[in-house]
C-alpha positions as CSV (number, residue, x, y, z in Angstrom):
1,M,-8.0,-120.2,12.8
2,S,-4.5,-119.9,11.3
3,E,-1.9,-117.7,13.0
4,E,-0.9,-114.7,11.0
5,K,2.7,-113.6,11.1
6,I,3.9,-110.1,10.5
7,L,6.7,-109.9,8.0
8,K,9.7,-107.6,8.8
9,D,9.0,-105.4,5.7
10,E,5.4,-104.9,6.8
11,L,6.3,-103.1,10.0
12,M,6.2,-99.4,10.0
13,D,8.9,-97.2,11.5
14,E,8.1,-94.3,13.7
15,S,8.0,-91.7,10.9
16,E,5.5,-93.8,8.9
17,L,3.3,-94.3,12.0
18,D,3.3,-90.5,12.6
19,T,2.1,-90.0,9.0
20,V,-0.8,-92.4,9.3
21,A,-1.9,-91.0,12.7
22,G,-1.4,-87.4,11.5
23,G,-3.4,-88.1,8.3
24,L,-6.5,-89.2,10.2
25,Y,-6.2,-86.2,12.6
26,E,-5.7,-83.7,9.7
27,T,-8.5,-85.1,7.6
28,W,-10.8,-85.0,10.7
29,N,-9.9,-81.3,11.2
30,D,-10.4,-80.6,7.5
31,R,-13.9,-82.0,7.9
32,V,-14.5,-79.8,11.0
33,N,-13.2,-76.7,9.2
34,F,-15.5,-77.3,6.2
35,I,-18.5,-77.7,8.6
36,K,-17.6,-74.5,10.3
37,L,-17.3,-72.6,7.0
38,G,-20.8,-73.7,6.0
39,G,-21.8,-73.2,2.4
40,G,-22.6,-76.9,1.8
41,F,-19.0,-77.8,0.8
42,Y,-19.0,-80.9,3.1
43,K,-21.8,-83.4,3.1
44,G,-20.3,-86.7,4.1
45,D,-21.1,-87.9,7.6
46,Y,-22.6,-91.3,8.1
47,R,-25.4,-92.1,10.5
48,D,-22.9,-93.8,12.8
49,G,-20.9,-90.6,13.1
50,T,-18.0,-91.8,10.9
51,F,-16.8,-89.9,7.9
52,S,-15.1,-90.5,4.6
53,A,-11.9,-89.0,3.3
54,T,-13.4,-89.1,-0.2
55,E,-16.1,-86.7,1.0
56,V,-13.5,-84.3,2.4
57,E,-11.6,-84.5,-0.9
58,K,-14.9,-83.6,-2.7
59,A,-15.3,-80.6,-0.3
60,F,-11.8,-79.3,-1.3
61,K,-12.8,-79.6,-5.0
62,K,-16.1,-77.8,-4.4
63,M,-14.3,-75.0,-2.5
64,G,-11.8,-74.6,-5.4
65,E,-14.7,-74.4,-7.9
66,Y,-16.4,-71.8,-5.7
67,L,-13.2,-69.7,-5.4
68,G,-12.2,-70.2,-9.1
69,I,-8.9,-72.0,-8.2
70,N,-7.8,-75.5,-8.5
71,I,-7.7,-77.1,-5.1
72,S,-7.1,-80.8,-4.6
73,A,-6.3,-83.1,-1.8
74,S,-5.0,-86.6,-1.5
75,L,-6.4,-87.9,1.8
76,G,-5.9,-91.6,1.7
77,F,-5.4,-92.6,5.3
78,D,-8.2,-95.0,5.1
79,R,-7.1,-96.7,1.8
80,P,-4.7,-99.6,1.3
81,G,-1.2,-98.4,0.4
82,A,-2.2,-94.8,1.2
83,S,0.4,-92.0,1.3
84,P,0.4,-89.1,3.7
85,N,-2.1,-86.4,3.2
86,S,-1.1,-84.0,0.4
87,Y,-2.7,-80.6,-0.5
88,Y,-2.4,-78.8,-3.8
89,L,-3.3,-75.3,-5.0
90,D,-3.2,-74.9,-8.8
91,G,-1.0,-78.0,-9.1
92,K,1.6,-76.8,-6.5
93,K,1.9,-78.9,-3.4
94,I,1.5,-76.8,-0.3
95,S,1.1,-77.4,3.4
96,R,-2.2,-78.0,5.0
97,D,-1.9,-74.8,7.0
98,E,-1.0,-72.7,3.9
99,L,-4.1,-74.1,2.1
100,W,-6.4,-73.4,5.0
101,S,-5.0,-69.9,5.4
102,I,-5.7,-69.2,1.7
103,I,-9.2,-70.8,1.9
104,N,-10.2,-68.9,5.0
105,E,-9.0,-65.6,3.6
106,A,-10.5,-66.1,0.1
107,Y,-13.8,-67.6,1.4
108,S,-14.4,-64.7,3.9
109,V,-13.8,-62.2,1.0
110,N,-15.9,-64.1,-1.5
111,K,-18.7,-65.4,0.8
112,K,-22.1,-64.4,-0.6
């Protein structure tokens, strides 16, 4: 087996590491929040208990369609070259907390 060497430009600094770790944590919590809301927005767990960021992104899209607003998320922590999690409401980038506050308020008002 050949020895792999880490190149200096492949190393992450502390802020990049925080972003990767935070991305997984945030996406997991997004998943949990959708499950708590119910309504069938999130349907993405695997039999082994793992989940997919893509399924969480689909849940954001479904929620947006339900509320009549454009919600999107870029949750690429598990993809090569991924950037930090990003959340958008009607094309405007907002924080995760802002988006969940809006979803929780709107969903509770619009819940059938």
